[in-house]
N, C-alpha and C positions, 0 to 999 in steps of 0.2 A: 382744750382744757384737759389736763391729766386726770386719770381715774385712780382711785384707791383699789389696788388689786391684790388678792390673795392667790398665790400660785402654789399648787400642791402637786408634786410629782416625786416618785421614789427613785428616779434616775438622776443622780447628781449632775452629770454632764448636760442632760436635757434641761434640767432646772436652771443651770447656770446660763446656758445659751438664751433661753427664753427670758430670764430675768434681765440680762444685759440688753436684749432687744426692746423689752418693755420700758426700761429706764431711758434708753436712747429716744424713745417716743414720748418722753416726758410724763410717763405714768409713775405712780408711787407703788412700790412692790414690797410685799411681805411674802416669804417663802416657807414651805413646810415639806418635810420628806415623807410623811405618812398621814393617813386619815385622821388619826387621833390628835396629832399635833395641829393639823389643819383645823379640826373642829374647835380646839381650844382657842385658836386665833379668831375664828369666826364668831365664837360666843363672847369674846372679850371686846370686839370692835365691829362696827357695821362697815362692810366693804361695799364698794360700788359693784365690783365684779369678783367672782371666784372662778379660777381656771383650774380644773383638777382632772387627773387621769381617772378612768373608770376602775382600773385595776390598781388598788392601793393596799399596802399592808395595814393591819390593825382595824381600820374601818374602810370598807370599799367605797368607791366614788359615788355609786348610786345611793347608798345609805347616807353618805355625807351630804349629798345634794338634798335629800328629803329633810334632813335635820336642819340644814341651812335655810331651806325654803320655809320651814316652820318657824325658825327663830328670827329670820330677817327676810320677809317677803319682798322687800324692795331691792334685794341683791340679785343681780343677774348672774347666771351660772353658765359657763361654757365647759363642756366635757370633751376630753381627749380620749380617743378610743381606737382600738385595733379593729380590723374589718370583721373579725369574729364576734365583736361586741356591739355591732351597729344596731341590732334589734333592741338591745338594752338602752342605747342612747336615744333611739326614736321614742321609746316608752317614756324616757325622761322628758323629751320635748313636749309630749302630750300632757305631762304633769307640771310644765312651766319652765323647763330649762330654756335658756335663750337660744342655744345652738350647740352643735358638736363638730369636732374636727377629727378626721380619720388619719391616724398616723401611717406613714410619715406625711407631714404637711409643710407647705411653705410658710415661713413666719409671716409673710405679707398677708396670708389668708387670715391669720389671727388678728393682725393689726386692722384689717378691713372690718372684721367683726366688732372689734373694740370701738372703731370709729362709728359704726352704726349704733352701738350702745350709747356712746357719748351723745350722739344726735338725739336719740330717744330720751335720754335723761334731761338734756337741755330743754327739749320741747315740753316734757312733763313739768319741769321746774318753771318754765315761762308761763304755762297755762295755770299752774297752781298759784303762782304769784298773782296772776290776773284774777283768779277766783277769790283770793284773800282780799284784794283791793275792792272787788265788787261786793263782797259780803258786808262791807261797812256802809254801803250806799242805801239811802232810803228807797223803798220799793217803787215809789212813783217817779223817781228820777231816772231817766233812761238815756240821757245824753252822755255817752260813754267815750272817754278819751283822756289821756294825760299828756298828749303832745303840746308843744308851745302854742300851736294854732288853736287847739281846742281849749286850752287854758284861757286864751284871750276871749274866746266866745263865752265861756262860763263867767268870766269876770265882767263882761258887758251885761250879761243877763242879770247878774247880781246887782249891778249898779242901776239898771233902768227898770227893773221889775216893779218897783214901788211907785214909779212915775206914771202919769197919764199921758205922757208925750207919745205921739205916733211913732211907730217903729217900722222900718223897712228891713226885712230879712232877705238877703240876697244869696244866691248860690246855685250851683248846677242841680239838675234833677237828681233826686235821691239823696241829698245831703242832710235832710232832716229839718226843713224849714217849718213845717207845721208843728213838729215836736218843740222847736224853740218857741213858737207862738203860744203853745199850750203851757209851757213852763213859765213864760212871762205872765200869763193869766193866773196860773195857780199860785204864783208867788206874790201876786198883787193884792190890794185891798178889795178887788172885784172878784176874788176867787169863788165866793158863794153865789155869784150871779152867772148868767148864761155865757157860754163861749160858743159863738155861732160862726160856722165855717161857710164861706162862699167861694166856689171855684169859678173865677171870672171867665175862664176859657171854656167852661162846659155849658154855658148858657148862650142862647142866641141873642143877637142884638135887640130883637123885639121884646124879649122876655126879661132881660137883665134888669131894667129899671123897675119893672113890676116886682121882680124877685127881691131886689134890694129895698125898695121904698114902699112897696105895697100898692094896692089899687082898690078903687070902688067897683061895685057890681056894675057891669056894662061898660067899663072904661075901654074895653077893646073886645074884639071877637073872641069868645071863649071865656071871658071873665064873668062866670055865672054867679059868683058870690064875692063878697068883700074879702080882701086879704091884707094883713098888716105889713108883711114884709120882714126881711131879716134884721134891719136896723131897729125896728120897733121890738122885735123879739129879743134883741140883745140889750135892751135898755138897762142901764146899770152895770153891764158887763163888757164883753169884748167882742168885736167883729174881726174875723181873720179873712182878709181878701187875698186868696191865693191866686197867683198869676195875674196880678193887677195890670201888667202891661197889656193884657188882652181886653181890658175894659173899654167899651166904645166911648167915643168923645162925648156923646150926649149924656151918658151916665157919669162921665168924669166931672162935668159941670155941677151936677147935683151932689156928687161926693165932696167936691171942693166946698160947697156950701155947708154940708154937714160938719166938715172939719173946722170951718171958720166960725160958724154960728150955732151948730148943734141942732139945726132945723132942716126940714125938707117937706115937700108936698107930695102925697101919694098921687098916682095917676088917676085922672078923672075927678079931681077935687082941687079947690083952691085953699082948703083948710091946711094950716101949718101944723106940723107935728114936731114937738121938741123931744129930743132924746139925749141921754147921758151915756155916751159910748166911747170906749177907747178903740182906735183903729190900728190894727197890726196888718201890714201888707207883706207879700212875698213875691219875688220874681226871679226867674232864671235868665231874663233878658237884661241887656244894658239899656236902662231907661233913657240915658242921655242920647243914645242912638235913636230911640223911638221919638224923642223930642225933635231931633234933627230931621227925622222923616215926616214930622207933622202928625204923628199918630198918638202922641201923649202930651198933655198940657204941661208946660214948664212950671206954672204956678202950683199945679197939683203935685208935681214932683217934689217941690220944696216943702209942701205940707205933709206928705206921707213920709218923707225922708228926713224928719227931724233928727232921728238917731238911726244909723244903719248898723246892722249886725251881719257882716259877711261870713258865710259858712265855707270852710275849706273843703275841697274835694278829697277823696281818699288818698290820692297820690301826694298830697301835701300834709299828710298826717303820719309821718314815720313813727313807729313805736306803738301805735294804737291798735294794730291788728290783733294782737293776743288778747287784749281786753275785749274787743268787739267779738272775737270768736268765742271767748268764754261766755260772754253775755248772751249771745244767740244760742249757744249750746244749752245754757240753763233755761232759756226761754222756750225752746222747742222740744226739749226732752220731756216725755210724759212724767207726771208726778210719781214719785216712788221708784223711778228707774235711775240707775247710776248714769252719770254723764259719759257719753262715748269719748274715747281717746281719738287722737288724730295722728295718722301715720306720718313719718318724715316726708314721704313722697307727696302726700296730700298737702302737708304744711308748706313744702317748697312751692307747690303750684299756687296755693292761696297767697303766699308771700310775694310771688313774682307777678301775679295777675294785676293789670292796671285798673280794673273796676270802673269802666266808663259809666256804669249805673250807680256808682258810689255805694254808700252804706245800704241802700235798699237792695242793690244787687247782691252784696255779701249776705244780707239777711235771707234772701230767697235761696241763695246757694247752700247755706247751712241748714235751712229747713228741708231742702231737697236731700241733702246728705244724711241728716238725722233719720229721715223716713226710710231711705234706701238701705242704710247700714243696719237697720233693725235692732239698734242697741249695741252693736259691736263696734269695732274700730272703724273710723272713717278713713277710707283709702281713695285713691284717684278715681276708681270706678264709680264711687258714690257721688262725685262732684258733677255739676253741669258740664257739658262737653267743652264749652269755651275755656273753662278753667282747667279741666283735665288735660286738654290739648296743650295748655301752657306748661303743665308739669311734664308731659311727654317730650316737649320740645327743649326742655332745659339742658338735657344731656347731649342734644344733637346740634345745638347752635355753634357755628364757627365763630371764633373771636375775630374782630376786625384786625386788619394788618397781618403781620406774619404770625402764624400759629406758634403757641408756646411749645417749646421742646421739653417734654417730661421724661423721666426715667423710662427705659424701654419696657420694663416689667409692668409698670403702671399702664402705659399705653396699650400693651398687649392684653392686659386684663380688661380694660375698658372696651377694647374692640371685641373680645370674646363675649362679654356681657351683651353688647348691642347685637352681635350676630346670633346669639342664643335667642334673644327676644324676637328677632326677625324670623328665625326658623320656627319658633313656637306659633307666631302669628300666622305664617303661611301654612302651618300644619293644623290650624284651627284649634290650637292648644292640646292636640293629641300627642302625647309624649312618644308613643310607639312610632308614629309617623315622623315626628321631628327627629328622633334618633336615627331612623333609616335615612332621612335626607342628609343628616350630618355625618353618617358613616361611623357612628359610635354605638355602643351598647346602651340599652335602656338604663342600666345601673349607672354607667358613666354620665349619661345625661342628667339623671336625677341628682347625682353628686355635684355636678357643675351648677345646676340650678340652685342647690342649697348653698354652695360656695359663694355665688354671686348675689345671694339674697333675693332671688327672683321668685315672687309668690304667684299663686294661681291668679290672684286678682290682677297683678300687673300684666301677665301674659294675656288675660282676657281683655283688659283695657287696651293693650297694644293691638290685639286682633281687631277690635272695633274701629281703630283709626288707621289700620294698615290699608293702603290703596289696593284695589282689586288688581290681580294680575291678568294680563291679556294674553290670549293664545297667540303663539307665533306661527 
């Protein structure tokens, strides 16, 4: 996607060459020959990027940068400078300039910087759109997603929430099954009554019946007093049976009776207890396979599965990641603090990771990142290692079949970037040592790191994952 660019340079030949290269790269370009003309353009229109020389007639580039920064904070500024003015450019970087290029430079260097800006802006736009979409949601609603798979889920929830029919919520671990059950309860006529959760896989076979249906004092060893049980506690409301596939067969028979007749008998008594309870179940297992194995009753299956709501895993929810990232950033950022931004490298890793733990894993990853970033930009080093490794591997994976032949200058640039990262990792991020290993000056190394957009965070992250060298 092309950028709106203001190019300011007092050398006509330089201005013409750069303008043609930028237009060839599908950018929209306005030019100016001095600082005053450039400022007039910048004040009359908001540009995505301003590229200007530090040394300009009428208004110098640094003054121009500060005026543009004040008038249009969203505009990125790239400075062009001679070696003698590098210190001034570095000062501008600390004040918010995006980057600088030292003359003479290869036009490809400039195009790479513009590509980085384009990626940054696209990411900011996507997260801002997610923020806008989330701002209109009710606070208690936390099922986030706009993919077709999630729209089917929310449609089913809307249709069945007002019913008392038993619901089976199926899906992999971490997809949000309990959340769906709570939404069904909160949107039902039972919302003022209890919502009682029972994890069927967390209780022993000897205790599950007593936990569900209650017991009299002395009904079994350790039953020192009477207990009503979860179904009685949920009378008038909803019981959520998580991991129902783990329910023992003995308890399945009693559950079937509750679903059919609304009655049960606590352990240690023949007295019948009547309850008005809606049952919502959840499972990550294939219940029909459990039926075939003989560990789940077929008649109970049809009772609990009057309506099934299958939840999609993350890999089947294309387009939902930005909404989920924005939601969790809002959730985990302390009150009163600005939401952290996400670097393109971190975003690429988050986008490519398969999330075997689904939304729960993404939630934990972003809570981890928010804490480690300390309120600053979230980068690869702030993500859990599994996800960070995904980001580091993106640029190293070989395509299947014959490798694509790219222009030589691009291939050389990619090789140089990878080689610099390797050198920095083996030098433990010490630039003096890395420069010695590479046989170049510290200044040349510093300029190359800047050219390739290699941050300290990236070199530190690469160092963490670089395999140790063995002595020969």
